[in-house]
N, C-alpha and C positions, 0 to 999 in steps of 0.2 A: 689491746683494748678486747673488749667485751666475746667472748668466743656463744653466749647458750644465746637463740634466739629470746627476745623476746615476748614473750605467755602476755595469755589477753588477759591476762589476771593485772600482769605491769602493765597492760596500755591504759586500762580503769585506771591503776594507781594513780599514774600521770595524771589521767585528763581531770579525774577526780585534782591531785595536786592544786594544776589550769584551773580548774570552778573554783575553790577556794582562793588559792593566790587573787585570782580577780575582780573576788566577793571586797575589795579594799580597794582596788582600783579602778582611773576608770581607763589606762595601759591595756593593752593586753599581749598576750604569750603567748609563741607559736613553739614548738617543737619540732624540729624534725631529727633523722638519723637511718645516713645515705653507710651501706654497707664496703657503699667504694666511688669513690670518686671521679673516679678516669679507666679506660684500660687500658691504658697505661703499653699497648703494642710498639709506637711508633717513638715514643723516647724510651725503652727496652729496648730495640731492634737496634735503634742507633750506637746506646753504649756497647753491645752486642755486637757490631758493624766495627767500629773502634779496641772494640780488649782486643778481634783478633788480630787486628792491625798492626799492633802492639808486640801480641805473641809472634806476626811471623816475621815483620821483625827481628825480633829475637833471636829466633830459633834461628833468621837467615846467618847470621850474625855471628851464633853457636857455629850453624855448618863449616862456614867460614873457617871461623877458629880452628878447628879440627880436619881441615884439608879434605872435607867433606863436596862432594858440587853433584845438583839437582836440578838436569834443566827445568825453565824457568816455563812452558807449559804444563809441568809437573805441578811447579815449585803452586800454579795460577789454580790450578784443579780442584789440588791439594782444599786449596783456601777455601775456592767456592767452596766447598762439599760440606769443609769444616764448621760455615760460616750457615747456607743450609739445613743443616743439621736441628745449627744452633734454635733459629728460624724458624723450624717448624717445634720443638720444643714447644721455644715460646709459645707460638699457636696453639696446641695440645694441654699445655699447663701454664693458663693465665694466671696460678698461687706466684708463678714463679717473678712477671714479668717485671713486680711492687717490690723488689729486691733488687732490685737491677739499676731501681730509678734513683737519682740525688733526693735527699729528705729536700732540700731546697723544691726544686718540682714535685713535687709530694704535698707538700703545704703548700704549695703554689696552687693545684690544681683542689686540693681542698677549701680554697677557701673560698675562687674563682666560684663551686660550688657552691656557697655557703649566703656570697653575692646574687647566686643566681634562683635557688629556694625561698629569700630576702623577698625579691621584687618575685616569680610565680608564686606564691604564694596569699599575694597581694599584702608582707606584713607591711607595705611601707603606704599603705592605702587607709590607715584609719583617720578617722576625721581631724581628728589634733596630734599626727604624727607620731603616738605612743607606742607602735607597734614592737616588741621586740622577739628577735628569733631565736630562740636555742638548738643551736649546732651540731649534730656530730658524724664524722666521715669516718667508720671502723677503720677501712681497712688503713688509711694513714695514719691512727693515732692522734689525732685530733678534730683539739673541740674547738669551737670560735662562738661567742653574745652577737648579732649585728642589732643595733639598737639605733629606730628612728631620726633623722631628727630635732624632731620633739626634746628627743630624752637625752639626745649626748650635746645637748646645750649646756645641763643640768648635774650630770650624773659625768663624773672620769675616766677614763679608758680600765683605769688600774684597778677600779670596783668590777667592771667584765672582768678584766683577769685573775681575779682571787676567785671567782664565779665559775673558770674555767678550769682550773687552776682542782680547786676542787671536785670540778666533773669530771676531769680526765683519772684522778687518781684514784676516782668509786668507778671510774670503765676497767683501769686497770689491771684493780681487782675485782672484774670479771660482774661490776653490779653496778653494770647499765640504767638498771631500772631506779635504781636507789640515788644516783647520782642527778639521774634529768629531776626527779620528785625536789633534792638536796636543790639542785640547780633553779629550780623554777620556787623553789624561796625563801630563795635568796635574790631573783630576777624581785619577785612582789613583790619584800618588803620594802626595795629600793624604788620599787613604783606608786607604793603605797606612803612614801613618805617624798619623796613628791610629785605626786599625783595621786590623788586620794580620792575614791571614788568617789562619786557627787548623782544627783538623783537623774540626775537626767541621761545617766546612761548606759546605752546598748552593747550585748554583745556583738566583737562587727566581724570574729572569727572563731575557725573552727576548733574548738577543747578540745583535743589529739594530740599524740602523735604520730607523725608521718615514717611509715619504713622508704625506703623508696634502694 
């Protein structure tokens, strides 16, 4: 997914896209990009421990098959030293951790972060419950559109799935800012169709991309 930093110019482009989209709808669009949704030390350490146990069993059976022996205390000490080295490496090089965590757990962490941001940024507190969060977590290669209850009643999940596909495709080409602009335009078109702007509309959420 995206590796280049989002420039101030890109931030301004995204803010302009939000403002333009919201001129046609009573809905509110909020954008968040997370560099990572979890530190993953604990799950990575668990996977490393399980891996070490499996390797240790294989080594033990191999030694027995070759009629070799090693004293149990020495074998246990070797296991503990190897595990300690792996844990120190995971602590010193955080970028390794996510590669040791199953994709399902990575996606669960990213989804939980999306819901957390939806609530923390008050996207759920718009007057007509028409807030939409466009969320990307770079490390997990994950994107999601979270819509409030007022929108879910009228817009099917397949619509947001299409937005996410386009957004992740742009991010995969290292064009995350372009992906956000496109996603905002698509979300804005959906909101304008179901929640067109009215004379009493007010801007209830900040019009910018938040990086965390």
